[in-house]
NUZA-310600 format. One record per residue (C-alpha): x, y, z; residue in one letter. Coordinates in steps of 0.1 Angstrom, whole numbers. Example, Ala and Ser with C-alpha at 12.3 -4.5 7.8 and 13.67 -1.06 7.14 Angstrom:
2
X,Y,Z,residuo
123,-45,78,A
137,-11,71,S
***
This chain:
914
X,Y,Z,residuo
-1,-1,-2,M
11,35,-4,N
34,54,22,E
14,83,17,T
-21,74,30,M
-7,62,71,N
-24,84,94,K
-9,115,110,T
-20,113,143,A
-31,83,168,G
-15,52,173,W
18,42,159,R
36,4,152,F
67,-2,179,L
90,-25,155,G
74,-54,131,D
57,-75,157,A
26,-55,159,G
28,-35,189,D
15,3,190,F
11,31,211,E
-16,57,217,L
-13,86,237,E
-44,98,255,S
-61,72,246,P
-91,78,271,E
-101,106,250,K
-116,86,220,S
-151,76,233,R
-153,40,220,Y
-118,24,221,L
-122,-12,235,Y
-94,-42,229,F
-101,-77,233,P
-83,-103,253,L
-92,-142,252,V
-77,-175,254,N
-86,-210,236,E
-101,-220,275,A
-129,-196,274,G
-120,-167,290,M
-134,-137,270,M
-125,-99,280,S
-128,-63,269,V
-106,-37,282,V
-104,2,276,T
-81,23,281,P
-96,33,318,T
-99,-8,323,N
-139,-5,314,S
-154,-33,298,G
-164,-67,306,D
-149,-103,315,V
-170,-132,312,K
-172,-173,296,A
-205,-169,282,G
-237,-154,277,Q
-247,-169,319,N
-210,-164,330,E
-205,-129,334,F
-175,-119,362,L
-181,-80,355,T
-215,-68,345,P
-220,-69,308,P
-215,-37,288,M
-222,-26,256,S
-204,4,236,V
-220,32,256,E
-214,18,288,D
-175,14,281,L
-172,58,286,H
-204,58,313,E
-203,32,336,T
-184,30,365,A
-187,-5,369,W
-155,-19,351,G
-120,-28,370,R
-104,-3,391,N
-74,1,414,F
-71,28,439,W
-45,47,455,V
-50,74,485,R
-21,96,479,L
-12,112,515,E
-17,150,509,G
-33,148,476,F
-64,125,482,G
-76,97,461,A
-64,90,426,W
-75,55,405,S
-43,43,384,A
-67,33,359,V
-78,66,352,G
-112,60,365,R
-124,87,391,S
-147,112,389,A
-122,137,393,A
-100,127,371,Q
-127,126,345,Q
-135,158,354,A
-101,173,347,A
-96,158,312,L
-90,184,289,G
-72,209,315,T
-35,213,330,P
-46,188,351,D
-53,156,333,E
-32,127,336,D
-3,123,308,A
-14,88,295,T
0,65,267,V
-13,31,258,L
5,4,245,T
-9,-33,229,A
-1,-61,209,G
-8,-95,203,L
-29,-101,225,L
-21,-76,256,W
-25,-41,267,H
-9,-14,288,K
-13,17,300,T
14,43,316,S
-5,71,336,R
13,100,354,L
-4,119,383,H
12,153,373,R
8,166,409,A
32,139,428,S
52,122,402,G
34,93,408,L
34,68,377,R
9,35,375,A
17,12,346,E
-14,-13,344,V
-10,-44,318,T
-41,-69,313,N
-35,-102,300,V
-54,-135,293,V
-28,-156,292,P
-26,-184,268,A
-37,-213,295,A
-58,-237,307,G
-73,-212,333,D
-104,-191,323,K
-85,-162,343,V
-74,-123,334,E
-40,-114,354,L
-37,-75,357,I
-5,-62,368,R
-6,-25,382,I
31,-11,391,K
33,21,414,L
68,41,405,T
74,77,423,N
86,94,397,G
89,128,414,G
112,142,437,T
96,139,472,A
89,107,495,P
55,95,484,L
28,78,511,K
-2,55,497,L
-28,32,502,V
-37,8,472,P
-72,-9,471,T
-85,-27,440,A
-121,-24,431,A
-135,-52,405,V
-175,-55,409,P
-181,-91,407,L
-218,-98,392,Y
-217,-133,389,G
-248,-138,363,R
-262,-136,332,S
-266,-109,307,A
-300,-114,305,D
-305,-96,345,N
-289,-67,338,L
-324,-59,329,R
-342,-90,337,D
-344,-92,380,H
-310,-75,388,R
-319,-72,421,H
-335,-101,427,V
-310,-121,410,T
-281,-105,436,S
-298,-118,464,L
-291,-154,454,L
-249,-142,460,N
-229,-162,483,R
-198,-141,489,V
-166,-157,509,Y
-138,-137,517,T
-104,-154,512,L
-67,-149,523,T
-59,-134,491,N
-94,-119,476,G
-131,-122,472,V
-154,-154,459,E
-188,-153,446,M
-209,-187,438,Q
-246,-177,434,P
-270,-199,448,S
-289,-203,419,L
-291,-191,382,S
-319,-172,367,F
-315,-173,331,D
-331,-186,299,E
-325,-222,314,R
-347,-222,340,G
-340,-215,379,H
-311,-238,385,R
-287,-247,414,V
-258,-227,404,N
-218,-243,405,R
-205,-213,388,T
-178,-193,409,A
-160,-160,401,Y
-131,-143,423,A
-111,-117,422,V
-74,-126,437,L
-48,-102,445,G
-10,-104,458,A
19,-80,458,E
47,-94,438,A
66,-104,468,D
35,-126,477,G
19,-102,501,T
-15,-111,509,A
-42,-81,510,P
-46,-70,546,V
-84,-66,545,G
-115,-68,519,L
-145,-52,508,F
-168,-75,495,P
-200,-55,491,E
-207,-25,465,V
-228,-11,489,E
-203,-9,518,G
-175,4,496,F
-189,31,479,A
-208,45,504,G
-243,64,507,E
-230,95,493,A
-205,82,474,G
-201,62,442,S
-176,36,421,L
-159,60,406,D
-159,79,440,W
-157,59,466,P
-160,66,502,E
-138,35,516,A
-112,53,495,V
-118,89,495,V
-123,86,536,R
-97,61,539,N
-119,37,554,L
-108,7,567,G
-116,-29,555,P
-151,-41,558,A
-138,-77,562,A
-110,-101,567,R
-105,-135,554,A
-130,-164,563,G
-164,-145,563,E
-190,-150,542,E
-221,-125,526,F
-246,-126,512,E
-282,-110,495,G
-264,-76,477,H
-239,-66,447,E
-208,-79,452,A
-173,-65,446,L
-135,-73,448,G
-123,-50,470,G
-92,-61,479,L
-71,-36,506,R
-35,-36,504,F
-9,-23,527,R
7,6,533,E
32,15,513,A
59,45,509,A
76,46,478,L
107,71,476,A
120,90,446,P
124,62,417,G
111,32,440,E
86,8,422,S
57,-14,440,R
39,-37,419,T
4,-57,428,Y
-11,-87,408,L
-47,-93,405,L
-66,-122,392,V
-98,-125,380,L
-111,-161,376,A
-139,-179,367,I
-143,-216,376,A
-168,-243,372,P
-170,-248,407,D
-152,-232,438,R
-125,-216,433,I
-90,-229,441,D
-78,-200,449,A
-45,-210,462,E
-35,-226,432,R
-48,-195,410,L
-22,-172,436,V
5,-199,432,R
2,-202,393,D
-5,-162,386,Y
-2,-140,415,A
38,-131,411,S
60,-112,396,A
79,-138,378,E
45,-158,371,T
32,-135,355,F
61,-122,334,D
60,-158,324,R
25,-159,315,H
27,-124,296,L
59,-138,273,A
43,-172,269,A
10,-151,256,T
32,-127,236,K
45,-158,217,A
15,-177,210,Y
-5,-149,197,W
28,-141,175,A
29,-176,159,D
-10,-179,156,K
-3,-146,133,V
31,-159,119,G
17,-183,99,S
12,-158,71,V
35,-128,68,E
39,-99,43,F
69,-75,36,H
60,-53,9,S
70,-15,3,G
49,-5,30,D
59,-17,64,R
28,-3,82,D
9,-19,59,F
24,-48,66,D
19,-48,104,R
-14,-31,100,W
-20,-68,81,M
-10,-88,115,K
-41,-74,128,W
-65,-83,100,V
-43,-120,103,T
-55,-120,139,L
-96,-112,131,Q
-107,-141,117,P
-95,-163,153,V
-108,-137,175,L
-140,-143,156,R
-139,-179,162,R
-133,-173,204,L
-160,-147,203,F
-185,-159,183,G
-204,-130,170,N
-211,-121,204,S
-193,-103,233,F
-176,-73,223,L
-194,-40,227,P
-206,-33,196,H
-218,-71,191,H
-245,-67,221,D
-267,-95,205,Y
-269,-133,202,G
-254,-152,227,R
-220,-160,214,G
-230,-183,187,G
-217,-182,147,R
-243,-177,119,G
-239,-204,89,W
-218,-177,67,R
-197,-173,91,D
-189,-213,92,L
-179,-213,60,W
-164,-174,56,Q
-143,-180,90,D
-127,-212,73,C
-113,-194,42,L
-87,-173,67,A
-81,-206,91,L
-71,-225,57,L
-42,-203,54,V
-37,-200,88,T
-49,-225,108,E
-51,-256,80,P
-50,-287,101,E
-78,-290,115,E
-98,-276,83,V
-108,-308,69,R
-128,-320,98,S
-145,-284,103,L
-156,-284,67,L
-167,-319,69,L
-189,-314,100,N
-200,-282,88,N
-220,-299,55,F
-242,-319,86,A
-263,-288,84,G
-274,-288,52,V
-313,-299,45,R
-321,-320,19,I
-340,-293,3,D
-309,-276,-4,G
-313,-248,30,S
-296,-249,61,N
-300,-253,99,A
-296,-214,114,T
-293,-229,151,I
-258,-237,154,I
-244,-255,185,G
-209,-250,200,S
-193,-282,191,K
-180,-285,157,P
-207,-304,132,G
-234,-298,157,E
-266,-284,144,F
-299,-278,165,V
-337,-280,159,A
-356,-247,156,D
-380,-251,185,R
-395,-215,184,N
-410,-224,148,N
-393,-189,135,I
-385,-203,100,P
-359,-183,77,R
-342,-186,50,V
-315,-169,33,W
-313,-174,-3,M
-274,-168,-2,D
-262,-194,20,H
-262,-223,-4,G
-236,-203,-23,A
-205,-199,3,W
-200,-239,10,P
-181,-244,-24,L
-168,-213,-22,L
-148,-223,10,T
-146,-261,-6,A
-131,-251,-33,R
-104,-234,-16,L
-95,-262,4,Y
-94,-283,-22,L
-68,-260,-40,D
-48,-255,-9,Q
-47,-297,-7,S
-56,-315,-38,G
-79,-334,-18,D
-102,-344,-41,L
-114,-377,-26,D
-129,-350,3,F
-158,-348,-26,L
-166,-386,-17,L
-165,-381,20,E
-201,-392,35,R
-218,-371,55,Q
-257,-366,73,V
-281,-343,66,Y
-303,-323,86,F
-340,-323,92,Q
-360,-308,115,D
-398,-298,112,R
-391,-278,82,F
-395,-282,45,L
-396,-269,13,R
-374,-243,25,R
-393,-238,55,C
-422,-231,35,A
-443,-259,50,A
-439,-284,81,T
-428,-324,83,V
-463,-336,94,P
-467,-350,134,G
-423,-338,135,W
-411,-340,172,T
-382,-332,186,P
-379,-363,200,E
-375,-378,163,A
-339,-361,160,G
-321,-340,135,S
-309,-362,110,L
-324,-368,74,L
-334,-406,71,R
-350,-428,43,T
-382,-450,41,E
-371,-479,60,A
-356,-454,89,G
-318,-455,84,E
-297,-425,87,V
-293,-412,51,Y
-257,-402,43,R
-246,-384,11,G
-211,-374,-5,T
-200,-341,0,V
-201,-337,-33,L
-241,-341,-33,E
-246,-318,-9,H
-228,-289,-28,L
-252,-297,-61,L
-280,-298,-36,L
-272,-264,-24,Q
-269,-247,-57,N
-292,-266,-81,L
-323,-263,-61,V
-317,-224,-56,P
-317,-226,-98,F
-352,-238,-100,F
-363,-210,-71,H
-373,-188,-96,A
-389,-156,-94,G
-408,-138,-120,A
-380,-118,-135,H
-359,-154,-139,G
-339,-148,-110,N
-332,-168,-77,I
-357,-156,-49,R
-347,-133,-24,L
-364,-151,3,E
-360,-141,37,G
-327,-120,27,A
-291,-127,7,D
-257,-116,22,W
-274,-83,33,N
-293,-90,64,D
-312,-60,57,G
-328,-70,23,M
-357,-87,47,D
-388,-75,34,M
-397,-91,0,A
-401,-126,5,A
-429,-127,-20,D
-417,-113,-53,K
-383,-103,-42,G
-352,-117,-62,E
-316,-113,-58,S
-298,-110,-91,V
-271,-104,-73,A
-267,-141,-58,F
-282,-152,-95,T
-246,-146,-105,A
-227,-162,-76,F
-249,-190,-83,Y
-241,-195,-119,A
-201,-194,-111,S
-209,-219,-86,N
-221,-243,-113,L
-199,-234,-137,R
-174,-244,-106,E
-191,-279,-96,L
-187,-286,-134,A
-151,-281,-132,D
-148,-303,-100,L
-166,-328,-115,V
-140,-331,-145,R
-113,-333,-121,A
-127,-363,-103,L
-132,-381,-135,R
-94,-367,-155,D
-77,-371,-118,R
-94,-400,-99,K
-108,-419,-124,G
-148,-414,-119,S
-167,-416,-146,D
-201,-421,-129,T
-210,-395,-98,V
-234,-414,-71,E
-262,-397,-61,L
-293,-399,-44,A
-324,-406,-67,E
-345,-377,-61,E
-315,-355,-71,L
-320,-365,-109,L
-349,-348,-110,L
-328,-315,-109,L
-305,-331,-135,I
-331,-325,-157,D
-309,-328,-190,T
-307,-365,-180,L
-347,-369,-188,G
-374,-344,-190,E
-352,-305,-199,P
-367,-281,-184,V
-374,-244,-205,R
-351,-225,-182,Y
-368,-194,-197,E
-400,-206,-185,S
-403,-197,-146,V
-433,-219,-142,D
-417,-249,-160,D
-386,-242,-130,R
-407,-242,-103,R
-432,-269,-111,A
-396,-293,-114,R
-389,-279,-78,L
-422,-290,-65,E
-417,-325,-81,R
-385,-328,-62,F
-397,-315,-28,Y
-429,-339,-35,D
-399,-370,-38,A
-380,-357,-5,A
-407,-345,19,P
-384,-354,47,G
-370,-384,42,R
-355,-400,15,V
-357,-434,-7,S
-321,-442,3,G
-318,-455,-34,R
-287,-441,-52,R
-282,-433,-91,A
-249,-436,-110,A
-250,-405,-131,V
-222,-405,-159,A
-200,-376,-152,A
-200,-360,-185,D
-236,-357,-186,K
-234,-339,-144,L
-207,-318,-163,M
-233,-309,-193,A
-263,-304,-177,D
-243,-279,-148,L
-224,-264,-177,T
-262,-254,-192,A
-279,-244,-163,K
-244,-221,-159,A
-244,-206,-191,E
-279,-200,-192,W
-281,-180,-158,L
-250,-161,-174,T
-267,-149,-205,E
-300,-143,-188,H
-277,-119,-167,L
-258,-106,-195,R
-292,-96,-216,K
-320,-87,-187,R
-304,-70,-162,E
-279,-52,-177,W
-290,-13,-171,I
-282,21,-181,S
-289,56,-161,S
-298,91,-178,Q
-259,100,-172,D
-248,73,-195,G
-233,52,-167,E
-243,14,-175,E
-243,-18,-144,W
-261,-48,-134,F
-292,-40,-112,N
-285,-64,-83,G
-326,-67,-68,Y
-361,-65,-76,Y
-383,-57,-44,N
-417,-70,-31,N
-438,-56,-57,D
-417,-74,-81,G
-399,-41,-94,E
-366,-34,-102,R
-345,-19,-76,V
-317,2,-94,E
-314,32,-119,G
-330,58,-120,D
-353,69,-97,H
-370,105,-90,P
-350,100,-57,N
-318,100,-72,G
-304,69,-92,V
-301,41,-67,R
-272,16,-71,M
-257,-15,-47,T
-222,-25,-45,L
-235,-59,-40,T
-250,-61,-73,G
-219,-54,-90,Q
-192,-77,-68,V
-208,-111,-81,F
-211,-107,-113,P
-173,-94,-117,I
-161,-121,-89,M
-180,-149,-109,G
-173,-142,-149,G
-205,-131,-157,T
-194,-97,-166,A
-175,-92,-197,T
-145,-73,-197,E
-159,-47,-217,E
-187,-44,-189,Q
-164,-49,-163,V
-143,-13,-169,A
-179,1,-172,K
-193,-11,-139,M
-161,6,-122,V
-168,39,-138,R
-204,36,-122,A
-196,26,-89,V
-168,54,-92,D
-194,77,-98,R
-222,64,-72,Y
-206,49,-49,L
-175,62,-37,L
-174,86,-11,D
-141,106,-5,P
-150,107,30,K
-162,72,39,I
-147,54,9,G
-173,28,-12,Y
-206,26,-2,R
-227,-6,-2,L
-255,18,-16,N
-266,51,-29,S
-291,72,-11,R
-325,55,-22,F
-345,78,-1,G
-369,69,28,G
-379,36,37,I
-384,7,18,Q
-404,-18,34,Q
-409,-35,-2,N
-376,-45,1,L
-357,-44,35,G
-351,-28,69,R
-324,-14,66,A
-335,11,48,F
-345,25,83,G
-309,33,93,F
-300,65,87,A
-278,69,51,F
-243,61,59,G
-249,36,86,H
-245,-5,85,K
-264,-19,57,E
-273,14,44,N
-252,34,22,G
-221,29,47,A
-188,15,37,M
-197,-21,48,F
-160,-38,47,S
-173,-70,35,H
-187,-61,0,M
-159,-39,-4,T
-131,-61,3,V
-152,-85,-19,M
-151,-60,-45,Y
-115,-56,-46,G
-111,-92,-44,N
-132,-96,-78,A
-114,-68,-93,L
-80,-87,-89,Y
-93,-117,-101,K
-108,-99,-133,R
-72,-86,-141,G
-81,-51,-132,F
-51,-49,-106,V
-48,-12,-106,R
-86,-6,-99,E
-85,-33,-75,G
-58,-20,-53,R
-74,13,-53,K
-104,-3,-37,V
-84,-19,-11,L
-62,15,-7,E
-91,29,8,S
-99,1,30,V
-66,7,47,Y
-65,45,42,A
-102,43,63,L
-97,19,93,A
-58,34,97,S
-65,68,96,R
-74,72,134,F
-82,110,139,E
-113,97,118,Q
-121,60,124,S
-111,62,161,R
-99,26,161,I
-72,3,167,Y
-54,-13,138,P
-73,-40,120,G
-107,-36,99,V
-141,-27,113,P
-174,-41,102,E
-181,-8,86,Y
-173,28,84,I
-203,54,96,N
-211,89,78,E
-190,102,101,K
-155,79,90,G
-158,63,125,R
-151,25,124,G
-178,5,135,M
-180,-31,151,Y
-145,-35,156,H
-129,-70,154,F
-152,-93,147,L
-156,-94,106,T
-157,-115,80,G
-140,-89,60,S
-108,-97,79,A
-112,-134,63,S
-116,-122,31,W
-89,-97,32,L
-62,-116,44,L
-67,-139,15,L
-71,-114,-14,T
-38,-98,-4,V
-25,-134,1,L
-38,-149,-34,T
-45,-121,-53,E
-19,-93,-46,V
9,-116,-37,F
0,-146,-59,G
-1,-175,-35,V
-23,-197,-42,K
-33,-234,-47,G
-43,-249,-78,S
-62,-283,-69,L
-34,-291,-47,G
-1,-278,-69,D
16,-242,-61,L
2,-211,-78,A
24,-180,-81,L
7,-156,-97,A
19,-122,-87,P
-3,-90,-92,K
22,-65,-73,L
24,-27,-84,T
62,-10,-89,R
51,6,-58,G
41,-22,-38,E
79,-33,-40,F
102,-21,-12,G
133,3,-25,T
156,-29,-31,D
130,-42,-55,G
117,-70,-35,L
82,-79,-20,A
79,-114,-2,S
51,-131,18,V
56,-161,46,K
25,-187,43,A
20,-227,47,L
12,-245,19,F
14,-285,15,A
24,-292,52,G
55,-263,50,R
63,-232,56,K
71,-209,26,L
91,-178,22,D
85,-165,-13,V
102,-138,-25,V
97,-117,-55,Y
128,-98,-74,R
119,-71,-92,N
154,-60,-98,A
140,-40,-132,Q
115,-23,-110,G
84,-32,-134,L
52,-21,-132,D
24,-48,-132,Y
17,-61,-170,G
50,-52,-178,E
67,-86,-157,Y
68,-123,-157,R
80,-150,-138,I
116,-158,-152,G
129,-179,-127,A
120,-196,-98,I
147,-211,-72,R
138,-235,-48,L
161,-235,-15,N
189,-219,-38,G
187,-241,-68,E
167,-237,-101,S
135,-255,-106,V
114,-263,-134,P
80,-250,-135,F
45,-245,-158,R
41,-211,-174,P
8,-197,-170,E
-8,-162,-185,Q
-5,-150,-151,D
24,-168,-135,G
37,-202,-131,A
23,-234,-111,V
49,-260,-94,L
39,-294,-86,E
32,-302,-52,R
52,-329,-52,A
84,-305,-52,R
73,-286,-21,I
60,-316,-2,A
92,-330,-8,G
109,-311,14,E
118,-312,49,P
85,-308,70,A
104,-287,101,D
124,-265,76,A
110,-235,57,A
110,-235,24,V
127,-208,5,A
112,-197,-31,L
134,-170,-49,E
109,-156,-74,V
128,-137,-104,E
103,-115,-128,L
117,-101,-158,T
101,-81,-186,R
77,-100,-208,R
***
């Protein structure tokens, strides 16, 4: 990316590991940082140690916080210091006095430093010279704990006397109870004071699961660096804050009250607090005192002695901090970029981390993501695997196979996804909804896996189908179905039916082909990728995803050909019911007739009414390929002929939708030109658009959707709510799915342009995303890509976004051109001149064939994209033969796999003039 695009204010990187620092971070209202581990501890921390700590929807150690709470509530972590001669001061900056002093000469001087995945603030009390350094980390260990180290240093010239007190609210229940019986559920609290802190284990849990005996315990434990335990405890909020005080100005600190409890006492029926009073300290100039806190969640009573031993000392904290840094560095180190822009390369480390964060947090549990209960959606299962294939490929095969267990025989899928791989839950709430795009994504992910691995046998693996009460894409129900019947598709004989992965993929793409709307495109149903297009289930059509399905049908034909040519599979075994959808084998359907397509689909539904016969048919591979190709070609020509539109301005592009009145959505309108970015992405990506059309579409997008302030909008201003299309248009324009820069679709637009060879246009798109996200004075987010950029240029819903997977994949496979080709390694760089370093080099580290590749492109002549070709390749210093391709070269997999598994494979690629 271009060095001139980097921010001029805000955070800056420190070294190449991704660490960064930011001055005065508390002056950015919505900043938050994730801390997490594989054991299930999930924390959020802000520059003032606000945020929440939890292990799930029903296990919040501290009170749940939405994004507005971060700045407004005092119910976060705190560490108080009562300074003799100066009064109460918060080491994390969360006191009423410090908040009031912001923007005045008396405000604290603060610097935030953070990295993968740790967080530190340094804060100076100007009047006394006391400096507080507060470091938070969730260790990459087997416990659900967050560790906090508070280091107090006298940076002044006079001795200081101080009384330190930690104060962390112990909420200990479900997020639902924040509004539902907050006080009543506090009556369940059972609090125990321990030698090193406070433990709470509520007697019952009141949540959607019912009234149950609670086992989960929560604790705040602490010690000084030398192991000295607290001298007293404050186990209740009420006693600590006081009648006239508050958590940001507590009487216990302000008035220097003695501790309310000692170890060995029990309390019940009030809001609990992990309040730990440490011994009074005297600090000479230059002297420091360090305190360690352990915030813990356990399945039963806390083993406080072990946790203090394992975590609450200077030595153990340092060890866990170093191990955690190494753990996350290894996670993101599997892919590493070196280009002409060091800041971009370091920024990509955070993008690489984001798909892992979404796997661990789900779609909930960060402050903007204050919805759901932590699970992921169907689309997420597949798109998150895109990144895992290049960062954590070891278990992707089993994950993909498990995911296919969620497919129904009607081509739709389960929408309630369990916590375990391959676990899909029947919908007991009778709330049917089908997203019409859901069938499109699995093939895209499976194809990436096949290209990376060459594992064509995966297509022949067998997997179950999901079956609950719903039939006909949720338009009907199975008579008499009960949850006790289970959620697996069975044969007429009552046996669980298993079809090949290829069969699952065929169903997901053939059923939508026949599910046609009045204009011949695939029906919109409950929505497509854009969840906001959710009010056109009757007559709505998604032209955009019709193009996606068209390219999928073409891809499926290619895979059947690969099975035939590489595996000798002259026939494909399929459930006999599926033959109705491969219509060219028997009774061909007139595709131009919507009625005929719908009628054929009804025949298929009748043949598979929540069960199958269990009989299979062998279909000739050649005939199956011909059928799929015919359908793909028909859809492509249909879209080119029927959905290519023009405006009065002379611009041309593809219409993307029809609304619930059966009206075309895009084009000229009295309120202004209507256009969607989604409607352009998939025709470009899948080959529906010709090269000439792509050029025209780029021009139209730049004219109608590109905003210099917020980048590529998801749609132009439609004006007014659109109750015949979707709820998105009830949002303010420039926010979320109504005209924001929605990173996911913008990145896919860039990906599509790269795929089609429009490299400079694609680079312009990716550069815009990077510039908007990293321009801190406007975006106000830490490094990484947000879900969207709003009308003010602020980054929203940071960290947990599928756009990170797509951005990582695009930079690796399109910009740097390192990708698989049915198991072989393809190198096809699309780097422009400015993306090489001053030494003419650009490199990337990546995983392939179980080996760590270090691919270095040498551009000694300073050539631009389009001017160079691959002239030579050296593997570990030795020239190797390769198969030239139009845009690059292909190396046989055996050459890579033949290298030692524990050694890096160096590939030097010489670029010469065409």
